[in-house]
ZARO-660258 format. One record per residue (C-alpha): residue in three letters; x, y, z. Coordinates in nm, 3 decimals. Last residue first. Example, Ala and Ser with C-alpha at 12.3 -4.5 7.8 and 13.67 -1.06 7.14 Angstrom:
residues 2
[SER [1.367 -0.106 0.714]];
[ALA [1.230 -0.450 0.780]];
This chain:
residues 426
[SER [1.758 2.080 -2.542]];
[GLU [1.419 2.249 -2.545]];
[LYS [1.280 1.981 -2.777]];
[GLU [1.396 1.704 -2.544]];
[ILE [1.224 1.879 -2.253]];
[LEU [0.909 1.911 -2.466]];
[SER [0.909 1.541 -2.552]];
[VAL [0.957 1.449 -2.184]];
[LEU [0.661 1.668 -2.087]];
[ARG [0.438 1.507 -2.349]];
[ASN [0.533 1.159 -2.232]];
[VAL [0.472 1.260 -1.871]];
[PHE [0.125 1.401 -1.938]];
[GLU [0.014 1.097 -2.136]];
[ASN [-0.356 1.190 -2.106]];
[LYS [-0.447 0.870 -1.925]];
[TRP [-0.148 0.883 -1.694]];
[PHE [-0.181 1.241 -1.567]];
[VAL [-0.517 1.293 -1.393]];
[CYS [-0.710 0.978 -1.488]];
[ASN [-0.476 0.743 -1.303]];
[SER [-0.475 0.923 -0.971]];
[GLY [-0.176 1.144 -0.908]];
[LYS [0.203 1.160 -0.917]];
[VAL [0.464 1.352 -1.117]];
[LEU [0.785 1.415 -0.922]];
[ILE [1.038 1.649 -1.082]];
[VAL [1.408 1.676 -0.999]];
[ASP [1.593 1.976 -1.143]];
[ASN [1.968 1.920 -1.174]];
[PRO [1.987 2.094 -1.514]];
[ARG [1.722 2.361 -1.574]];
[LEU [1.348 2.372 -1.628]];
[SER [1.170 2.692 -1.726]];
[ALA [1.119 2.587 -2.090]];
[ALA [0.932 2.275 -1.975]];
[PHE [0.694 2.489 -1.767]];
[THR [0.626 2.723 -2.057]];
[GLU [0.548 2.428 -2.283]];
[LEU [0.328 2.260 -2.023]];
[ASP [0.101 2.559 -1.978]];
[PHE [-0.145 2.404 -1.730]];
[ASP [-0.514 2.458 -1.806]];
[GLU [-0.541 2.119 -1.978]];
[VAL [-0.444 1.952 -1.651]];
[LEU [-0.776 2.072 -1.510]];
[ASN [-0.864 2.223 -1.173]];
[TYR [-0.527 2.393 -1.161]];
[HIS [-0.338 2.499 -0.849]];
[LYS [-0.010 2.686 -0.819]];
[ARG [0.173 2.688 -0.488]];
[ASP [0.298 2.959 -0.261]];
[SER [0.362 2.875 0.103]];
[SER [0.119 2.827 0.392]];
[PHE [-0.079 2.582 0.182]];
[VAL [-0.446 2.510 0.254]];
[SER [-0.620 2.235 0.060]];
[ASN [-0.961 2.336 -0.075]];
[ARG [-0.885 2.278 -0.444]];
[PHE [-0.666 1.974 -0.381]];
[GLY [-0.939 1.717 -0.443]];
[LYS [-1.085 1.926 -0.724]];
[GLY [-0.797 1.850 -0.956]];
[PHE [-0.433 1.949 -1.000]];
[THR [-0.158 2.069 -0.770]];
[TYR [0.175 2.233 -0.856]];
[VAL [0.446 2.264 -0.591]];
[LEU [0.786 2.427 -0.636]];
[ASP [1.088 2.422 -0.403]];
[ILE [1.011 2.123 -0.182]];
[ASP [1.153 2.114 0.171]];
[LYS [0.812 2.152 0.339]];
[GLU [0.509 2.246 0.129]];
[ALA [0.451 1.887 0.023]];
[SER [0.384 1.750 0.372]];
[THR [0.111 1.999 0.456]];
[ALA [-0.047 1.950 0.115]];
[ILE [-0.043 1.571 0.156]];
[ARG [-0.216 1.604 0.493]];
[GLN [-0.468 1.843 0.338]];
[HIS [-0.544 1.599 0.056]];
[SER [-0.619 1.321 0.304]];
[ASP [-0.836 1.546 0.524]];
[ASP [-1.040 1.669 0.227]];
[SER [-1.087 1.322 0.077]];
[PHE [-1.195 1.119 0.382]];
[LYS [-1.566 1.160 0.308]];
[GLY [-1.516 0.985 -0.027]];
[LEU [-1.156 0.880 -0.097]];
[GLU [-1.228 0.738 -0.443]];
[LEU [-0.984 0.975 -0.616]];
[MET [-0.646 1.122 -0.523]];
[GLU [-0.585 1.461 -0.687]];
[GLY [-0.281 1.520 -0.902]];
[LEU [0.056 1.636 -0.772]];
[ILE [0.341 1.795 -0.965]];
[ALA [0.621 1.829 -0.710]];
[ILE [0.941 2.015 -0.805]];
[LYS [1.269 1.977 -0.616]];
[ARG [1.572 2.178 -0.722]];
[GLY [1.870 1.947 -0.684]];
[ASN [1.963 1.658 -0.456]];
[ARG [1.712 1.391 -0.355]];
[ALA [1.576 1.319 -0.006]];
[LYS [1.277 1.551 -0.051]];
[LEU [1.165 1.356 -0.358]];
[ASP [1.163 1.028 -0.162]];
[GLU [0.953 1.194 0.108]];
[ILE [0.708 1.307 -0.159]];
[ALA [0.686 0.956 -0.306]];
[LEU [0.618 0.811 0.040]];
[SER [0.335 1.059 0.098]];
[MET [0.190 0.985 -0.244]];
[SER [0.194 0.610 -0.179]];
[GLN [0.030 0.654 0.161]];
[GLU [-0.238 0.898 0.047]];
[ASN [-0.342 0.716 -0.267]];
[ALA [-0.201 0.742 -0.615]];
[ASN [-0.205 0.600 -0.967]];
[TYR [-0.007 0.564 -1.291]];
[SER [0.175 0.895 -1.259]];
[ASP [0.480 0.789 -1.062]];
[ASP [0.719 0.914 -1.330]];
[ILE [1.018 1.058 -1.144]];
[LEU [1.173 1.306 -1.389]];
[LYS [1.542 1.396 -1.361]];
[VAL [1.652 1.697 -1.564]];
[GLY [2.014 1.698 -1.685]];
[SER [1.909 1.720 -2.048]];
[ARG [1.671 1.422 -2.014]];
[GLU [1.656 1.164 -1.737]];
[ILE [1.352 0.938 -1.682]];
[ILE [1.312 0.763 -1.347]];
[ASN [1.059 0.486 -1.290]];
[GLY [0.824 0.548 -0.999]];
[ARG [0.527 0.339 -1.108]];
[GLY [0.436 0.518 -1.431]];
[ALA [0.621 0.275 -1.654]];
[PRO [0.697 -0.056 -1.486]];
[LEU [0.990 -0.064 -1.242]];
[VAL [1.284 -0.288 -1.324]];
[LEU [1.424 -0.605 -1.169]];
[THR [1.771 -0.710 -1.282]];
[ALA [1.944 -0.693 -0.941]];
[ALA [1.684 -0.930 -0.795]];
[SER [1.806 -1.196 -1.041]];
[GLU [2.104 -1.284 -0.820]];
[MET [1.876 -1.362 -0.526]];
[PHE [1.638 -1.590 -0.716]];
[LYS [1.817 -1.922 -0.668]];
[GLU [1.847 -1.864 -0.293]];
[ILE [1.467 -1.858 -0.292]];
[ASP [1.446 -2.236 -0.322]];
[PHE [1.081 -2.264 -0.422]];
[GLY [0.819 -2.435 -0.206]];
[ALA [0.526 -2.198 -0.255]];
[ALA [0.584 -2.049 0.092]];
[HIS [0.943 -1.962 -0.003]];
[LEU [0.826 -1.796 -0.324]];
[GLY [0.566 -1.597 -0.131]];
[CYS [0.821 -1.491 0.131]];
[PHE [1.057 -1.378 -0.146]];
[ILE [0.775 -1.171 -0.294]];
[ALA [0.688 -1.014 0.042]];
[LEU [1.053 -0.914 0.089]];
[LEU [1.058 -0.761 -0.259]];
[SER [0.746 -0.559 -0.179]];
[HIS [0.892 -0.423 0.148]];
[LEU [1.212 -0.332 -0.029]];
[ARG [0.991 -0.141 -0.272]];
[PRO [0.828 0.061 0.007]];
[TRP [1.084 0.159 0.123]];
[ALA [1.436 0.203 -0.008]];
[PRO [1.697 -0.016 -0.175]];
[TYR [1.563 0.023 -0.532]];
[PRO [1.831 -0.133 -0.756]];
[PHE [1.852 -0.456 -0.552]];
[GLU [2.169 -0.652 -0.488]];
[CYS [2.118 -0.970 -0.290]];
[ASP [2.186 -1.137 0.042]];
[TYR [1.982 -1.407 0.220]];
[VAL [1.973 -1.481 0.594]];
[LYS [1.790 -1.787 0.729]];
[GLY [1.564 -1.781 1.036]];
[CYS [1.230 -1.792 0.859]];
[ILE [1.339 -1.523 0.616]];
[SER [1.612 -1.278 0.718]];
[PHE [1.682 -1.043 0.430]];
[ALA [2.007 -0.864 0.347]];
[VAL [2.025 -0.584 0.093]];
[GLY [2.312 -0.447 -0.115]];
[SER [2.252 -0.147 -0.336]];
[THR [2.630 -0.091 -0.314]];
[GLU [2.629 0.257 -0.161]];
[PRO [2.283 0.215 -0.004]];
[ASN [2.397 -0.084 0.210]];
[ILE [2.087 -0.225 0.378]];
[GLY [2.062 -0.493 0.649]];
[SER [1.820 -0.726 0.827]];
[VAL [1.507 -0.669 0.619]];
[PHE [1.239 -0.887 0.775]];
[ALA [1.081 -1.231 0.768]];
[ASP [0.890 -1.426 1.034]];
[GLY [0.752 -1.095 1.157]];
[GLY [0.828 -0.850 1.437]];
[GLU [0.900 -0.568 1.195]];
[GLY [0.811 -0.676 0.844]];
[PHE [0.693 -1.009 0.711]];
[THR [0.445 -1.272 0.827]];
[LEU [0.404 -1.629 0.706]];
[THR [0.060 -1.760 0.792]];
[ASN [-0.120 -2.093 0.832]];
[SER [-0.382 -1.986 1.087]];
[TYR [-0.642 -1.796 0.886]];
[ARG [-0.856 -1.601 1.131]];
[THR [-0.697 -1.275 1.021]];
[LYS [-0.663 -0.953 1.219]];
[ASN [-0.382 -1.064 1.452]];
[ALA [-0.144 -1.099 1.159]];
[LEU [-0.202 -0.744 1.036]];
[ASN [0.108 -0.584 1.190]];
[ALA [0.320 -0.874 1.065]];
[PRO [0.241 -0.791 0.704]];
[LEU [0.093 -1.084 0.510]];
[VAL [0.177 -1.416 0.345]];
[PHE [-0.113 -1.664 0.376]];
[VAL [0.005 -2.020 0.315]];
[GLY [-0.192 -2.305 0.160]];
[SER [-0.444 -2.548 0.307]];
[LYS [-0.760 -2.436 0.132]];
[LEU [-0.681 -2.079 0.035]];
[GLY [-0.959 -1.909 -0.161]];
[SER [-1.073 -1.692 0.129]];
[ALA [-0.718 -1.579 0.215]];
[ILE [-0.766 -1.282 -0.020]];
[SER [-1.022 -1.179 0.242]];
[LEU [-0.751 -0.983 0.422]];
[LYS [-0.790 -0.702 0.170]];
[GLU [-1.165 -0.671 0.231]];
[ARG [-1.127 -0.695 0.607]];
[GLU [-0.868 -0.416 0.597]];
[LEU [-1.108 -0.196 0.399]];
[ALA [-1.380 -0.253 0.658]];
[GLU [-1.136 -0.161 0.936]];
[MET [-1.039 0.156 0.750]];
[ASN [-1.397 0.284 0.752]];
[GLU [-1.735 0.249 0.583]];
[PHE [-1.585 0.156 0.247]];
[ASN [-1.623 0.302 -0.103]];
[GLY [-1.440 0.623 -0.011]];
[ILE [-1.149 0.411 0.114]];
[HIS [-1.070 0.327 -0.251]];
[ALA [-0.693 0.336 -0.171]];
[SER [-0.656 0.425 0.199]];
[ASP [-0.388 0.175 0.292]];
[VAL [-0.343 -0.197 0.336]];
[ASN [-0.019 -0.374 0.249]];
[LEU [0.138 -0.653 0.045]];
[LEU [-0.118 -0.930 0.099]];
[ILE [0.017 -1.248 -0.059]];
[ALA [-0.191 -1.565 -0.105]];
[VAL [-0.017 -1.900 -0.161]];
[ASP [-0.176 -2.219 -0.296]];
[PRO [-0.432 -2.004 -0.471]];
[ALA [-0.796 -2.095 -0.543]];
[VAL [-0.815 -1.844 -0.832]];
[LEU [-1.196 -1.844 -0.831]];
[ASP [-1.222 -1.838 -0.451]];
[SER [-0.974 -1.549 -0.453]];
[LEU [-1.193 -1.363 -0.701]];
[VAL [-1.500 -1.403 -0.480]];
[ALA [-1.306 -1.305 -0.167]];
[ILE [-1.157 -0.998 -0.337]];
[GLU [-1.489 -0.849 -0.448]];
[GLY [-1.686 -0.847 -0.124]];
[SER [-1.652 -0.479 -0.037]];
[HIS [-1.583 -0.240 -0.321]];
[ASN [-1.273 -0.112 -0.504]];
[THR [-1.092 -0.439 -0.549]];
[GLY [-0.785 -0.598 -0.704]];
[ILE [-0.641 -0.945 -0.751]];
[GLU [-0.313 -1.017 -0.930]];
[PHE [-0.248 -1.372 -1.045]];
[VAL [0.081 -1.562 -1.049]];
[ALA [0.116 -1.908 -1.203]];
[ALA [0.378 -2.182 -1.179]];
[GLU [0.497 -2.479 -1.387]];
[SER [0.269 -2.404 -1.682]];
[GLN [0.236 -2.694 -1.931]];
[ARG [-0.144 -2.677 -1.947]];
[PRO [-0.132 -2.318 -2.061]];
[THR [-0.344 -2.076 -1.854]];
[ARG [-0.542 -1.841 -2.081]];
[SER [-0.870 -1.898 -1.898]];
[LEU [-0.705 -1.791 -1.573]];
[SER [-0.606 -1.453 -1.717]];
[LEU [-0.960 -1.400 -1.847]];
[PRO [-1.106 -1.506 -1.512]];
[VAL [-0.887 -1.243 -1.338]];
[GLY [-0.938 -0.962 -1.590]];
[TRP [-1.318 -0.990 -1.600]];
[HIS [-1.407 -0.915 -1.239]];
[ASN [-1.081 -0.732 -1.171]];
[ASN [-0.704 -0.781 -1.168]];
[LEU [-0.594 -0.748 -1.530]];
[SER [-0.344 -0.472 -1.451]];
[ASN [-0.083 -0.539 -1.721]];
[GLN [-0.068 -0.915 -1.770]];
[SER [-0.178 -1.171 -1.515]];
[GLY [0.000 -1.502 -1.491]];
[HIS [0.187 -1.792 -1.644]];
[VAL [0.529 -1.927 -1.549]];
[ASN [0.750 -2.184 -1.724]];
[THR [1.027 -2.174 -1.465]];
[THR [1.395 -2.083 -1.427]];
[LYS [1.428 -1.716 -1.520]];
[GLU [1.049 -1.697 -1.557]];
[LEU [1.009 -1.709 -1.181]];
[LEU [1.194 -1.386 -1.112]];
[SER [1.005 -1.193 -1.379]];
[GLN [0.671 -1.334 -1.262]];
[LEU [0.737 -1.215 -0.908]];
[TRP [0.858 -0.879 -1.034]];
[GLY [0.542 -0.832 -1.239]];
[ARG [0.322 -0.925 -0.943]];
[ALA [0.516 -0.684 -0.723]];
[THR [0.479 -0.398 -0.972]];
[THR [0.108 -0.468 -1.021]];
[LYS [0.054 -0.497 -0.644]];
[GLY [0.239 -0.178 -0.558]];
[ASN [-0.001 -0.012 -0.320]];
[SER [-0.338 -0.112 -0.172]];
[GLY [-0.259 -0.482 -0.171]];
[THR [-0.320 -0.805 -0.362]];
[ILE [-0.134 -1.117 -0.475]];
[ALA [-0.239 -1.468 -0.572]];
[ILE [0.017 -1.749 -0.614]];
[VAL [-0.055 -2.080 -0.790]];
[PRO [0.188 -2.369 -0.748]];
[ALA [0.176 -2.640 -1.020]];
[GLN [-0.120 -2.870 -1.093]];
[MET [-0.297 -2.612 -1.306]];
[ARG [-0.553 -2.743 -1.555]];
[ALA [-0.834 -2.689 -1.302]];
[ARG [-0.745 -2.321 -1.291]];
[GLY [-0.800 -2.290 -1.665]];
[ALA [-1.134 -2.468 -1.637]];
[ARG [-1.239 -2.227 -1.363]];
[GLY [-1.145 -1.935 -1.587]];
[LEU [-1.342 -2.086 -1.876]];
[ASP [-1.644 -2.106 -1.647]];
[TRP [-1.585 -1.742 -1.547]];
[LEU [-1.588 -1.639 -1.913]];
[GLY [-1.910 -1.831 -1.972]];
[SER [-2.070 -1.669 -1.670]];
[PHE [-1.980 -1.330 -1.816]];
[THR [-2.117 -1.448 -2.153]];
[ASP [-2.463 -1.529 -2.017]];
[SER [-2.707 -1.785 -2.158]];
[VAL [-2.432 -1.953 -2.360]];
[GLN [-2.398 -2.030 -2.731]];
[ILE [-2.056 -2.123 -2.869]];
[SER [-2.039 -2.005 -3.231]];
[GLU [-1.820 -2.120 -3.520]];
[TYR [-1.853 -1.890 -3.818]];
[GLN [-2.077 -1.822 -4.118]];
[ASP [-2.377 -1.988 -3.953]];
[PRO [-2.537 -1.671 -3.825]];
[GLU [-2.561 -1.597 -3.452]];
[GLY [-2.832 -1.645 -3.191]];
[ARG [-2.746 -1.442 -2.886]];
[SER [-2.551 -1.515 -2.568]];
[SER [-2.224 -1.538 -2.757]];
[MET [-1.890 -1.715 -2.741]];
[VAL [-1.727 -1.670 -3.082]];
[ALA [-1.496 -1.904 -3.271]];
[ALA [-1.168 -1.911 -3.462]];
[ALA [-1.129 -1.533 -3.446]];
[GLY [-0.923 -1.412 -3.742]];
[SER [-0.931 -1.033 -3.724]];
[ASN [-1.230 -1.023 -3.962]];
[ILE [-1.415 -1.254 -3.722]];
[ALA [-1.337 -1.022 -3.431]];
[ASP [-1.451 -0.715 -3.625]];
[GLY [-1.779 -0.888 -3.708]];
[ILE [-1.827 -0.988 -3.345]];
[PHE [-1.781 -0.629 -3.233]];
[ASP [-2.141 -0.532 -3.154]];
[HIS [-2.179 -0.856 -2.957]];
[GLY [-1.918 -0.723 -2.716]];
[ASP [-2.166 -0.472 -2.580]];
[ARG [-1.979 -0.160 -2.472]];
[PHE [-2.016 -0.025 -2.118]];
[VAL [-1.983 -0.360 -1.944]];
[ASN [-2.097 -0.330 -1.584]];
[GLY [-1.911 -0.511 -1.309]];
[ALA [-1.746 -0.198 -1.172]];
[GLU [-2.095 -0.075 -1.078]];
[ALA [-2.099 -0.310 -0.780]];
[PHE [-1.886 -0.624 -0.822]];
[ASN [-2.047 -0.897 -0.613]];
[SER [-2.397 -0.840 -0.755]];
[GLY [-2.330 -0.999 -1.090]];
[SER [-2.085 -0.974 -1.380]];
[ASN [-2.280 -0.720 -1.582]];
[GLY [-2.439 -0.695 -1.925]];
[SER [-2.231 -0.791 -2.226]];
[LEU [-1.909 -0.975 -2.305]];
[ALA [-1.876 -1.114 -2.658]];
[ILE [-1.605 -1.373 -2.593]];
[PHE [-1.372 -1.418 -2.890]];
[LEU [-1.187 -1.750 -2.910]];
[ASP [-0.846 -1.690 -3.061]];
[GLY [-0.716 -1.843 -3.387]];
[PRO [-0.584 -1.516 -3.529]];
[ARG [-0.492 -1.283 -3.242]];
[LEU [-0.741 -1.048 -3.078]];
[THR [-0.605 -0.709 -2.977]];
[ARG [-0.869 -0.489 -3.143]];
[SER [-1.150 -0.746 -3.110]];
[ASP [-1.122 -0.729 -2.732]];
[ILE [-1.261 -1.009 -2.514]];
[SER [-0.993 -1.261 -2.610]];
[VAL [-0.908 -1.625 -2.540]];
[GLY [-0.625 -1.819 -2.701]];
[MET [-0.655 -2.140 -2.900]];
């Protein structure tokens, strides 16, 4: 029996959990459920649900598990799923790239191992226990992604996952508007070590002195593991990990993705796997949609980094665009949840984007007050942008970067619509 909280994606034989209310004080407003799952019990039954977990009295036409609170019931199922796991469990978090890194880690493991883990971006107060609840007993490894946008969330989720290895990829300004300062955000990210009992904490070397957890494996400059060589012509990369050198081919031999791959190899090493066995598979790793994958149509190269953005990831994406050949076009959406830091962050991006980029388009209120010394076009709403005219103006060898917070471009399928128009023009 599987577990589902969505009647639309439920599979026949699943248990349907009718989530309602909120998940408690640890998760701020993110814990609220905006649609009461009890309203969709009929749909779940029609889709083949074997049973329903509910906090209300239900008719006798179907199997019903009665609990006082369905969020607590989901978390209890998550704990039961974790208790079934005797194999290594790895938890991963970070400001940038955690979904990509988690997917790569699972992809590498599944070549040789029966691995279970998070799907998509199920990294929050309901996604993590849901992923745990689905853990098959026969799993030989598990990988869970943990996210946050308020203080205190990661530690609670880490305690639930109880990982054998915890990986912190990086810390940057994502969600900084919900924290007092950068130090508070660092403490939140470092708290992924909370659920470790005697396992290994994999983290950037420049953060090692900020954790009290002693059993660490550090990566990056000055760490236990680092990139020791790069050959851009062959996509060859050499890593030194705990004194041993490993070589592989990797299709994205530039920062920050090299950084993520290094962290992944450190996590596998810490979990007791022979990482030599994964080197060949590194060449097969692909980027998820919206995380920097490249789409080519009619000689136009489109870098789709539209899934999300913060200052560091946007700055890196802009520098990557500058290094490419062709006419460079930046389509930049505002960065959300920056609070009092928003104006300064957007101005720094604006200052960077106006240098060595041919055309700049900005979207959203975050960029409204940013000062550009060169011409740029700004739109408060994506809907105000004439996408058809823009697509018609493109020419072979143009390189376009699309990046912004999730609700700016990703949710309205901006890139898909642009690609369709480019194909139509050709």
